[in-house]
N, CA, C and O atoms as a Tripos MOL2 file, in Angstrom:
@<TRIPOS>MOLECULE
protein
  260   259    65     0     0
PROTEIN
NO_CHARGES

@<TRIPOS>ATOM
      1 N          37.1730  191.8610   58.5080 N.3       1 UNK1
      2 CA         38.3310  192.7800   58.5930 C.3       1 UNK1
      3 C          38.7520  192.9200   57.0710 C.2       1 UNK1
      4 O          38.6460  191.9810   56.2820 O.2       1 UNK1
      5 N          39.2060  194.0900   56.7460 N.am      2 UNK2
      6 CA         39.6400  194.3990   55.4280 C.3       2 UNK2
      7 C          41.1420  193.9770   55.3140 C.2       2 UNK2
      8 O          41.9520  194.2270   56.2060 O.2       2 UNK2
      9 N          41.4500  193.3410   54.1930 N.am      3 UNK3
     10 CA         42.8770  192.9410   53.9790 C.3       3 UNK3
     11 C          43.2980  193.4380   52.6720 C.2       3 UNK3
     12 O          42.4500  193.7050   51.8200 O.2       3 UNK3
     13 N          44.6230  193.5900   52.4390 N.am      4 UNK4
     14 CA         45.1030  194.0280   51.1760 C.3       4 UNK4
     15 C          45.8130  192.9150   50.3540 C.2       4 UNK4
     16 O          46.4760  192.0650   50.9470 O.2       4 UNK4
     17 N          45.6890  192.9030   49.0240 N.am      5 UNK5
     18 CA         46.3440  191.9270   48.3230 C.3       5 UNK5
     19 C          47.8390  192.0430   48.4830 C.2       5 UNK5
     20 O          48.3410  193.1540   48.6530 O.2       5 UNK5
     21 N          48.6060  190.9050   48.4360 N.am      6 UNK6
     22 CA         50.0240  190.9010   48.6540 C.3       6 UNK6
     23 C          50.7910  192.0880   48.0310 C.2       6 UNK6
     24 O          51.5840  192.7430   48.7070 O.2       6 UNK6
     25 N          50.5440  192.3520   46.7450 N.am      7 UNK7
     26 CA         51.2650  193.3790   46.0440 C.3       7 UNK7
     27 C          50.9240  194.7750   46.6440 C.2       7 UNK7
     28 O          51.8190  195.6010   46.8170 O.2       7 UNK7
     29 N          49.6960  195.0210   46.9420 N.am      8 UNK8
     30 CA         49.3740  196.3070   47.6090 C.3       8 UNK8
     31 C          50.0200  196.4290   48.9800 C.2       8 UNK8
     32 O          50.4890  197.5080   49.3390 O.2       8 UNK8
     33 N          50.0560  195.3490   49.7550 N.am      9 UNK9
     34 CA         50.5620  195.3390   51.0930 C.3       9 UNK9
     35 C          52.0400  195.6320   50.9820 C.2       9 UNK9
     36 O          52.5450  196.3830   51.8170 O.2       9 UNK9
     37 N          52.7460  195.1230   50.0590 N.am     10 UNK10
     38 CA         54.2510  195.4900   49.9100 C.3      10 UNK10
     39 C          54.3550  196.9520   49.7230 C.2      10 UNK10
     40 O          55.2380  197.5760   50.3110 O.2      10 UNK10
     41 N          53.4690  197.5650   48.9050 N.am     11 UNK11
     42 CA         53.5950  199.0080   48.6580 C.3      11 UNK11
     43 C          53.2520  199.7710   49.8940 C.2      11 UNK11
     44 O          53.8550  200.8040   50.1860 O.2      11 UNK11
     45 N          52.2880  199.2730   50.6280 N.am     12 UNK12
     46 CA         51.8810  199.9130   51.9330 C.3      12 UNK12
     47 C          53.0630  199.8020   52.9230 C.2      12 UNK12
     48 O          53.3170  200.7620   53.6510 O.2      12 UNK12
     49 N          53.7460  198.7420   52.9750 N.am     13 UNK13
     50 CA         54.8700  198.5440   53.9840 C.3      13 UNK13
     51 C          55.9290  199.6550   53.5870 C.2      13 UNK13
     52 O          56.4710  200.3280   54.4630 O.2      13 UNK13
     53 N          56.1980  199.8210   52.2840 N.am     14 UNK14
     54 CA         57.1950  200.7670   51.8550 C.3      14 UNK14
     55 C          56.7730  202.1800   52.2530 C.2      14 UNK14
     56 O          57.5960  202.9820   52.6930 O.2      14 UNK14
     57 N          55.4450  202.4850   52.0890 N.am     15 UNK15
     58 CA         54.8770  203.7730   52.4370 C.3      15 UNK15
     59 C          55.0850  204.0850   54.0320 C.2      15 UNK15
     60 O          55.4930  205.1680   54.4520 O.2      15 UNK15
     61 N          54.7580  203.0230   54.8100 N.am     16 UNK16
     62 CA         54.9290  203.1250   56.2570 C.3      16 UNK16
     63 C          56.4420  203.4040   56.6310 C.2      16 UNK16
     64 O          56.7840  204.2940   57.4090 O.2      16 UNK16
     65 N          57.2820  202.5650   56.0040 N.am     17 UNK17
     66 CA         58.7000  202.7510   56.2650 C.3      17 UNK17
     67 C          59.1820  204.1580   55.9440 C.2      17 UNK17
     68 O          59.9230  204.7730   56.7110 O.2      17 UNK17
     69 N          58.7280  204.6680   54.7490 N.am     18 UNK18
     70 CA         59.1140  206.1120   54.5050 C.3      18 UNK18
     71 C          58.5780  207.0370   55.4610 C.2      18 UNK18
     72 O          59.2930  207.9320   55.9120 O.2      18 UNK18
     73 N          57.2850  206.8890   55.8370 N.am     19 UNK19
     74 CA         56.6760  207.7750   56.8550 C.3      19 UNK19
     75 C          57.4640  207.7520   58.2180 C.2      19 UNK19
     76 O          57.7040  208.7890   58.8380 O.2      19 UNK19
     77 N          57.8350  206.5540   58.6260 N.am     20 UNK20
     78 CA         58.5930  206.4760   59.8650 C.3      20 UNK20
     79 C          59.9690  207.0960   59.7130 C.2      20 UNK20
     80 O          60.4400  207.7630   60.6340 O.2      20 UNK20
     81 N          60.6560  206.8900   58.5340 N.am     21 UNK21
     82 CA         61.9980  207.4430   58.3960 C.3      21 UNK21
     83 C          61.9860  208.9840   58.3380 C.2      21 UNK21
     84 O          62.9110  209.6600   58.7880 O.2      21 UNK21
     85 N          60.9630  209.4630   57.7980 N.am     22 UNK22
     86 CA         60.8430  210.8950   57.5790 C.3      22 UNK22
     87 C          60.0910  211.6480   58.7640 C.2      22 UNK22
     88 O          59.9090  212.8650   58.7390 O.2      22 UNK22
     89 N          59.7010  210.8810   59.7290 N.am     23 UNK23
     90 CA         59.0140  211.3350   60.9590 C.3      23 UNK23
     91 C          57.6460  211.9550   60.5630 C.2      23 UNK23
     92 O          57.1650  212.8730   61.2290 O.2      23 UNK23
     93 N          57.0230  211.4420   59.4660 N.am     24 UNK24
     94 CA         55.6400  211.9160   59.1420 C.3      24 UNK24
     95 C          54.6000  211.2090   59.9890 C.2      24 UNK24
     96 O          53.5030  211.7200   60.2130 O.2      24 UNK24
     97 N          54.9840  209.9580   60.4820 N.am     25 UNK25
     98 CA         54.0170  209.1380   61.2470 C.3      25 UNK25
     99 C          54.6920  208.6660   62.5030 C.2      25 UNK25
    100 O          55.9180  208.6960   62.6110 O.2      25 UNK25
    101 N          53.9110  208.2390   63.4360 N.am     26 UNK26
    102 CA         54.5230  207.6830   64.6710 C.3      26 UNK26
    103 C          54.6490  206.1350   64.4680 C.2      26 UNK26
    104 O          54.1290  205.5770   63.5010 O.2      26 UNK26
    105 N          55.3240  205.5070   65.3700 N.am     27 UNK27
    106 CA         55.3330  204.0100   65.4080 C.3      27 UNK27
    107 C          53.9140  203.5400   65.5180 C.2      27 UNK27
    108 O          53.0810  204.2340   66.0990 O.2      27 UNK27
    109 N          53.6170  202.4110   64.9920 N.am     28 UNK28
    110 CA         52.2780  201.8160   65.1090 C.3      28 UNK28
    111 C          52.0230  201.3750   66.5910 C.2      28 UNK28
    112 O          52.8980  200.7610   67.2010 O.2      28 UNK28
    113 N          50.8380  201.6850   67.1580 N.am     29 UNK29
    114 CA         50.5550  201.3330   68.4850 C.3      29 UNK29
    115 C          49.1360  200.6430   68.4710 C.2      29 UNK29
    116 O          48.3870  200.7800   67.5040 O.2      29 UNK29
    117 N          48.8080  199.9310   69.5260 N.am     30 UNK30
    118 CA         47.4980  199.3880   69.7160 C.3      30 UNK30
    119 C          46.7450  200.3110   70.6170 C.2      30 UNK30
    120 O          47.1130  200.4410   71.7850 O.2      30 UNK30
    121 N          45.6980  200.9700   70.1400 N.am     31 UNK31
    122 CA         44.9750  201.9930   70.9560 C.3      31 UNK31
    123 C          44.3260  201.3020   72.1730 C.2      31 UNK31
    124 O          44.1150  201.9080   73.2230 O.2      31 UNK31
    125 N          44.0140  199.9710   71.9750 N.am     32 UNK32
    126 CA         43.3550  199.2990   73.1500 C.3      32 UNK32
    127 C          44.3860  199.1000   74.2990 C.2      32 UNK32
    128 O          44.0530  199.2240   75.4780 O.2      32 UNK32
    129 N          45.5560  198.8110   73.9400 N.am     33 UNK33
    130 CA         46.5560  198.3930   75.0010 C.3      33 UNK33
    131 C          47.6340  199.3600   75.1800 C.2      33 UNK33
    132 O          48.3870  199.1990   76.1400 O.2      33 UNK33
    133 N          47.8110  200.3520   74.3760 N.am     34 UNK34
    134 CA         48.8660  201.4190   74.5390 C.3      34 UNK34
    135 C          48.2880  202.7620   74.3820 C.2      34 UNK34
    136 O          47.1640  202.8760   73.8950 O.2      34 UNK34
    137 N          48.9670  203.7890   74.7560 N.am     35 UNK35
    138 CA         48.4360  205.0920   74.6070 C.3      35 UNK35
    139 C          48.8150  205.6370   73.2080 C.2      35 UNK35
    140 O          49.8290  205.2570   72.6220 O.2      35 UNK35
    141 N          47.9570  206.5370   72.7070 N.am     36 UNK36
    142 CA         48.2200  207.1140   71.3600 C.3      36 UNK36
    143 C          49.2820  208.0960   71.4810 C.2      36 UNK36
    144 O          49.2000  208.9280   72.3850 O.2      36 UNK36
    145 N          50.3280  208.1050   70.6350 N.am     37 UNK37
    146 CA         51.4220  209.0300   70.7180 C.3      37 UNK37
    147 C          50.8830  210.5510   70.6160 C.2      37 UNK37
    148 O          50.0910  210.9170   69.7470 O.2      37 UNK37
    149 N          51.4030  211.3620   71.5940 N.am     38 UNK38
    150 CA         51.0200  212.6980   71.6780 C.3      38 UNK38
    151 C          52.3080  213.5560   71.6780 C.2      38 UNK38
    152 O          53.3900  213.0890   72.0320 O.2      38 UNK38
    153 N          52.1400  214.8320   71.2640 N.am     39 UNK39
    154 CA         53.1970  215.8450   71.3270 C.3      39 UNK39
    155 C          53.3610  216.2720   72.7860 C.2      39 UNK39
    156 O          52.4140  216.0810   73.5490 O.2      39 UNK39
    157 N          54.4550  216.8180   73.2210 N.am     40 UNK40
    158 CA         54.5650  217.3750   74.5270 C.3      40 UNK40
    159 C          53.5170  218.3890   74.9300 C.2      40 UNK40
    160 O          53.0990  218.5180   76.0800 O.2      40 UNK40
    161 N          53.1170  219.1190   73.8510 N.am     41 UNK41
    162 CA         52.1180  220.2270   74.0850 C.3      41 UNK41
    163 C          50.7530  219.5470   74.3700 C.2      41 UNK41
    164 O          50.0080  220.0170   75.2310 O.2      41 UNK41
    165 N          50.4270  218.4740   73.6750 N.am     42 UNK42
    166 CA         49.1010  217.7530   73.8740 C.3      42 UNK42
    167 C          49.1750  217.0610   75.2430 C.2      42 UNK42
    168 O          48.1590  217.0500   75.9380 O.2      42 UNK42
    169 N          50.3190  216.4740   75.6880 N.am     43 UNK43
    170 CA         50.4510  215.9080   76.9540 C.3      43 UNK43
    171 C          50.1510  216.9740   78.0870 C.2      43 UNK43
    172 O          49.4760  216.6730   79.0720 O.2      43 UNK43
    173 N          50.6620  218.1730   77.9060 N.am     44 UNK44
    174 CA         50.4850  219.2120   78.8270 C.3      44 UNK44
    175 C          49.0810  219.6260   78.8780 C.2      44 UNK44
    176 O          48.5920  219.9570   79.9580 O.2      44 UNK44
    177 N          48.3460  219.6360   77.7240 N.am     45 UNK45
    178 CA         46.8910  219.9430   77.7060 C.3      45 UNK45
    179 C          46.1050  218.9370   78.4630 C.2      45 UNK45
    180 O          45.2020  219.3070   79.2120 O.2      45 UNK45
    181 N          46.4040  217.6710   78.3050 N.am     46 UNK46
    182 CA         45.7610  216.5330   78.9980 C.3      46 UNK46
    183 C          45.9920  216.7500   80.4530 C.2      46 UNK46
    184 O          45.0340  216.6900   81.2240 O.2      46 UNK46
    185 N          47.2520  217.0110   80.9030 N.am     47 UNK47
    186 CA         47.4990  217.2250   82.3270 C.3      47 UNK47
    187 C          46.7810  218.3740   82.9680 C.2      47 UNK47
    188 O          46.5520  218.4030   84.1770 O.2      47 UNK47
    189 N          46.4110  219.3710   82.0880 N.am     48 UNK48
    190 CA         45.7510  220.5250   82.6190 C.3      48 UNK48
    191 C          44.2260  220.3470   82.5410 C.2      48 UNK48
    192 O          43.4650  221.2810   82.7950 O.2      48 UNK48
    193 N          43.8130  219.1580   82.1930 N.am     49 UNK49
    194 CA         42.3610  218.9000   82.1280 C.3      49 UNK49
    195 C          41.6510  219.1810   80.8440 C.2      49 UNK49
    196 O          40.4410  218.9970   80.7150 O.2      49 UNK49
    197 N          42.4560  219.6460   79.8670 N.am     50 UNK50
    198 CA         41.9450  219.8700   78.4880 C.3      50 UNK50
    199 C          41.6960  218.5950   77.7240 C.2      50 UNK50
    200 O          42.1360  217.5240   78.1430 O.2      50 UNK50
    201 N          41.0070  218.6900   76.6250 N.am     51 UNK51
    202 CA         40.6970  217.6230   75.7790 C.3      51 UNK51
    203 C          41.2040  217.8220   74.3960 C.2      51 UNK51
    204 O          40.3730  218.0260   73.5110 O.2      51 UNK51
    205 N          42.5510  217.7830   74.0890 N.am     52 UNK52
    206 CA         42.9800  217.9900   72.7130 C.3      52 UNK52
    207 C          42.5500  217.0280   71.7280 C.2      52 UNK52
    208 O          42.3860  215.8530   72.0540 O.2      52 UNK52
    209 N          42.3510  217.4380   70.5300 N.am     53 UNK53
    210 CA         42.0010  216.5920   69.4480 C.3      53 UNK53
    211 C          43.2830  215.8970   68.9200 C.2      53 UNK53
    212 O          44.2600  216.5730   68.5980 O.2      53 UNK53
    213 N          43.2780  214.5250   68.8310 N.am     54 UNK54
    214 CA         44.4260  213.8100   68.3540 C.3      54 UNK54
    215 C          43.8830  212.9420   67.1960 C.2      54 UNK54
    216 O          43.2660  211.8950   67.3890 O.2      54 UNK54
    217 N          44.1680  213.4750   65.9360 N.am     55 UNK55
    218 CA         43.7230  212.7220   64.7590 C.3      55 UNK55
    219 C          44.4030  211.3350   64.7420 C.2      55 UNK55
    220 O          45.5980  211.2230   65.0150 O.2      55 UNK55
    221 N          43.6300  210.2880   64.4180 N.am     56 UNK56
    222 CA         44.1550  208.8920   64.4410 C.3      56 UNK56
    223 C          43.7370  208.2410   63.1220 C.2      56 UNK56
    224 O          42.6220  208.4820   62.6610 O.2      56 UNK56
    225 N          44.5640  207.4510   62.5180 N.am     57 UNK57
    226 CA         44.2240  206.6050   61.3630 C.3      57 UNK57
    227 C          44.3000  205.1880   61.6670 C.2      57 UNK57
    228 O          45.3330  204.7520   62.1750 O.2      57 UNK57
    229 N          43.2480  204.3600   61.3940 N.am     58 UNK58
    230 CA         43.2970  203.0320   61.5760 C.3      58 UNK58
    231 C          44.0770  202.3420   60.3930 C.2      58 UNK58
    232 O          43.8080  202.5850   59.2170 O.2      58 UNK58
    233 N          45.0250  201.4980   60.7730 N.am     59 UNK59
    234 CA         45.7800  200.7540   59.7580 C.3      59 UNK59
    235 C          45.2270  199.4290   59.5650 C.2      59 UNK59
    236 O          45.1680  198.6460   60.5130 O.2      59 UNK59
    237 N          44.7930  199.0990   58.3370 N.am     60 UNK60
    238 CA         44.3070  197.7800   57.9650 C.3      60 UNK60
    239 C          45.4540  196.9720   57.4310 C.2      60 UNK60
    240 O          46.1960  197.4840   56.5920 O.2      60 UNK60
    241 N          45.6520  195.7600   57.8520 N.am     61 UNK61
    242 CA         46.7540  194.8650   57.3070 C.3      61 UNK61
    243 C          46.2570  193.4480   57.3560 C.2      61 UNK61
    244 O          45.0720  193.1610   57.5250 O.2      61 UNK61
    245 N          47.2920  192.5190   57.1860 N.am     62 UNK62
    246 CA         46.9240  191.0890   57.1970 C.3      62 UNK62
    247 C          46.3970  190.7520   58.5280 C.2      62 UNK62
    248 O          46.8420  191.3160   59.5280 O.2      62 UNK62
    249 N          45.4380  189.8270   58.5970 N.am     63 UNK63
    250 CA         44.8140  189.4000   59.8260 C.3      63 UNK63
    251 C          45.8610  188.8790   60.8880 C.2      63 UNK63
    252 O          45.6140  189.0100   62.0860 O.2      63 UNK63
    253 N          46.9820  188.3100   60.4670 N.am     64 UNK64
    254 CA         47.8630  187.7540   61.4770 C.3      64 UNK64
    255 C          48.7830  188.7820   62.0950 C.2      64 UNK64
    256 O          49.6060  188.4530   62.9490 O.2      64 UNK64
    257 N          48.6490  190.0200   61.6690 N.am     65 UNK65
    258 CA         49.4860  191.0710   62.3200 C.3      65 UNK65
    259 C          48.7030  191.7360   63.3690 C.2      65 UNK65
    260 O          49.2050  192.6410   64.0350 O.2      65 UNK65
@<TRIPOS>BOND
     1     1     2 1
     2     2     3 1
     3     3     4 2
     4     3     5 am
     5     5     6 1
     6     6     7 1
     7     7     8 2
     8     7     9 am
     9     9    10 1
    10    10    11 1
    11    11    12 2
    12    11    13 am
    13    13    14 1
    14    14    15 1
    15    15    16 2
    16    15    17 am
    17    17    18 1
    18    18    19 1
    19    19    20 2
    20    19    21 am
    21    21    22 1
    22    22    23 1
    23    23    24 2
    24    23    25 am
    25    25    26 1
    26    26    27 1
    27    27    28 2
    28    27    29 am
    29    29    30 1
    30    30    31 1
    31    31    32 2
    32    31    33 am
    33    33    34 1
    34    34    35 1
    35    35    36 2
    36    35    37 am
    37    37    38 1
    38    38    39 1
    39    39    40 2
    40    39    41 am
    41    41    42 1
    42    42    43 1
    43    43    44 2
    44    43    45 am
    45    45    46 1
    46    46    47 1
    47    47    48 2
    48    47    49 am
    49    49    50 1
    50    50    51 1
    51    51    52 2
    52    51    53 am
    53    53    54 1
    54    54    55 1
    55    55    56 2
    56    55    57 am
    57    57    58 1
    58    58    59 1
    59    59    60 2
    60    59    61 am
    61    61    62 1
    62    62    63 1
    63    63    64 2
    64    63    65 am
    65    65    66 1
    66    66    67 1
    67    67    68 2
    68    67    69 am
    69    69    70 1
    70    70    71 1
    71    71    72 2
    72    71    73 am
    73    73    74 1
    74    74    75 1
    75    75    76 2
    76    75    77 am
    77    77    78 1
    78    78    79 1
    79    79    80 2
    80    79    81 am
    81    81    82 1
    82    82    83 1
    83    83    84 2
    84    83    85 am
    85    85    86 1
    86    86    87 1
    87    87    88 2
    88    87    89 am
    89    89    90 1
    90    90    91 1
    91    91    92 2
    92    91    93 am
    93    93    94 1
    94    94    95 1
    95    95    96 2
    96    95    97 am
    97    97    98 1
    98    98    99 1
    99    99   100 2
   100    99   101 am
   101   101   102 1
   102   102   103 1
   103   103   104 2
   104   103   105 am
   105   105   106 1
   106   106   107 1
   107   107   108 2
   108   107   109 am
   109   109   110 1
   110   110   111 1
   111   111   112 2
   112   111   113 am
   113   113   114 1
   114   114   115 1
   115   115   116 2
   116   115   117 am
   117   117   118 1
   118   118   119 1
   119   119   120 2
   120   119   121 am
   121   121   122 1
   122   122   123 1
   123   123   124 2
   124   123   125 am
   125   125   126 1
   126   126   127 1
   127   127   128 2
   128   127   129 am
   129   129   130 1
   130   130   131 1
   131   131   132 2
   132   131   133 am
   133   133   134 1
   134   134   135 1
   135   135   136 2
   136   135   137 am
   137   137   138 1
   138   138   139 1
   139   139   140 2
   140   139   141 am
   141   141   142 1
   142   142   143 1
   143   143   144 2
   144   143   145 am
   145   145   146 1
   146   146   147 1
   147   147   148 2
   148   147   149 am
   149   149   150 1
   150   150   151 1
   151   151   152 2
   152   151   153 am
   153   153   154 1
   154   154   155 1
   155   155   156 2
   156   155   157 am
   157   157   158 1
   158   158   159 1
   159   159   160 2
   160   159   161 am
   161   161   162 1
   162   162   163 1
   163   163   164 2
   164   163   165 am
   165   165   166 1
   166   166   167 1
   167   167   168 2
   168   167   169 am
   169   169   170 1
   170   170   171 1
   171   171   172 2
   172   171   173 am
   173   173   174 1
   174   174   175 1
   175   175   176 2
   176   175   177 am
   177   177   178 1
   178   178   179 1
   179   179   180 2
   180   179   181 am
   181   181   182 1
   182   182   183 1
   183   183   184 2
   184   183   185 am
   185   185   186 1
   186   186   187 1
   187   187   188 2
   188   187   189 am
   189   189   190 1
   190   190   191 1
   191   191   192 2
   192   191   193 am
   193   193   194 1
   194   194   195 1
   195   195   196 2
   196   195   197 am
   197   197   198 1
   198   198   199 1
   199   199   200 2
   200   199   201 am
   201   201   202 1
   202   202   203 1
   203   203   204 2
   204   203   205 am
   205   205   206 1
   206   206   207 1
   207   207   208 2
   208   207   209 am
   209   209   210 1
   210   210   211 1
   211   211   212 2
   212   211   213 am
   213   213   214 1
   214   214   215 1
   215   215   216 2
   216   215   217 am
   217   217   218 1
   218   218   219 1
   219   219   220 2
   220   219   221 am
   221   221   222 1
   222   222   223 1
   223   223   224 2
   224   223   225 am
   225   225   226 1
   226   226   227 1
   227   227   228 2
   228   227   229 am
   229   229   230 1
   230   230   231 1
   231   231   232 2
   232   231   233 am
   233   233   234 1
   234   234   235 1
   235   235   236 2
   236   235   237 am
   237   237   238 1
   238   238   239 1
   239   239   240 2
   240   239   241 am
   241   241   242 1
   242   242   243 1
   243   243   244 2
   244   243   245 am
   245   245   246 1
   246   246   247 1
   247   247   248 2
   248   247   249 am
   249   249   250 1
   250   250   251 1
   251   251   252 2
   252   251   253 am
   253   253   254 1
   254   254   255 1
   255   255   256 2
   256   255   257 am
   257   257   258 1
   258   258   259 1
   259   259   260 2
@<TRIPOS>SUBSTRUCTURE
     1 UNK1         2 RESIDUE 1 A UNK
     2 UNK2         6 RESIDUE 1 A UNK
     3 UNK3        10 RESIDUE 1 A UNK
     4 UNK4        14 RESIDUE 1 A UNK
     5 UNK5        18 RESIDUE 1 A UNK
     6 UNK6        22 RESIDUE 1 A UNK
     7 UNK7        26 RESIDUE 1 A UNK
     8 UNK8        30 RESIDUE 1 A UNK
     9 UNK9        34 RESIDUE 1 A UNK
    10 UNK10       38 RESIDUE 1 A UNK
    11 UNK11       42 RESIDUE 1 A UNK
    12 UNK12       46 RESIDUE 1 A UNK
    13 UNK13       50 RESIDUE 1 A UNK
    14 UNK14       54 RESIDUE 1 A UNK
    15 UNK15       58 RESIDUE 1 A UNK
    16 UNK16       62 RESIDUE 1 A UNK
    17 UNK17       66 RESIDUE 1 A UNK
    18 UNK18       70 RESIDUE 1 A UNK
    19 UNK19       74 RESIDUE 1 A UNK
    20 UNK20       78 RESIDUE 1 A UNK
    21 UNK21       82 RESIDUE 1 A UNK
    22 UNK22       86 RESIDUE 1 A UNK
    23 UNK23       90 RESIDUE 1 A UNK
    24 UNK24       94 RESIDUE 1 A UNK
    25 UNK25       98 RESIDUE 1 A UNK
    26 UNK26      102 RESIDUE 1 A UNK
    27 UNK27      106 RESIDUE 1 A UNK
    28 UNK28      110 RESIDUE 1 A UNK
    29 UNK29      114 RESIDUE 1 A UNK
    30 UNK30      118 RESIDUE 1 A UNK
    31 UNK31      122 RESIDUE 1 A UNK
    32 UNK32      126 RESIDUE 1 A UNK
    33 UNK33      130 RESIDUE 1 A UNK
    34 UNK34      134 RESIDUE 1 A UNK
    35 UNK35      138 RESIDUE 1 A UNK
    36 UNK36      142 RESIDUE 1 A UNK
    37 UNK37      146 RESIDUE 1 A UNK
    38 UNK38      150 RESIDUE 1 A UNK
    39 UNK39      154 RESIDUE 1 A UNK
    40 UNK40      158 RESIDUE 1 A UNK
    41 UNK41      162 RESIDUE 1 A UNK
    42 UNK42      166 RESIDUE 1 A UNK
    43 UNK43      170 RESIDUE 1 A UNK
    44 UNK44      174 RESIDUE 1 A UNK
    45 UNK45      178 RESIDUE 1 A UNK
    46 UNK46      182 RESIDUE 1 A UNK
    47 UNK47      186 RESIDUE 1 A UNK
    48 UNK48      190 RESIDUE 1 A UNK
    49 UNK49      194 RESIDUE 1 A UNK
    50 UNK50      198 RESIDUE 1 A UNK
    51 UNK51      202 RESIDUE 1 A UNK
    52 UNK52      206 RESIDUE 1 A UNK
    53 UNK53      210 RESIDUE 1 A UNK
    54 UNK54      214 RESIDUE 1 A UNK
    55 UNK55      218 RESIDUE 1 A UNK
    56 UNK56      222 RESIDUE 1 A UNK
    57 UNK57      226 RESIDUE 1 A UNK
    58 UNK58      230 RESIDUE 1 A UNK
    59 UNK59      234 RESIDUE 1 A UNK
    60 UNK60      238 RESIDUE 1 A UNK
    61 UNK61      242 RESIDUE 1 A UNK
    62 UNK62      246 RESIDUE 1 A UNK
    63 UNK63      250 RESIDUE 1 A UNK
    64 UNK64      254 RESIDUE 1 A UNK
    65 UNK65      258 RESIDUE 1 A UNK
């Protein structure tokens, strides 16, 4: 697993906080145990049997998180 040096991780935490505050990113979720956040339009597409593309970024962090 990739990990970040402490000083880089502090900058990353600030970046995530800013993204959350400005609604640029969703809350972090576990794709294995939770569903990926979708817009209401994407949810409707899923319900209608379509397969909308939902871009996802994997977040690398400390192993203990």
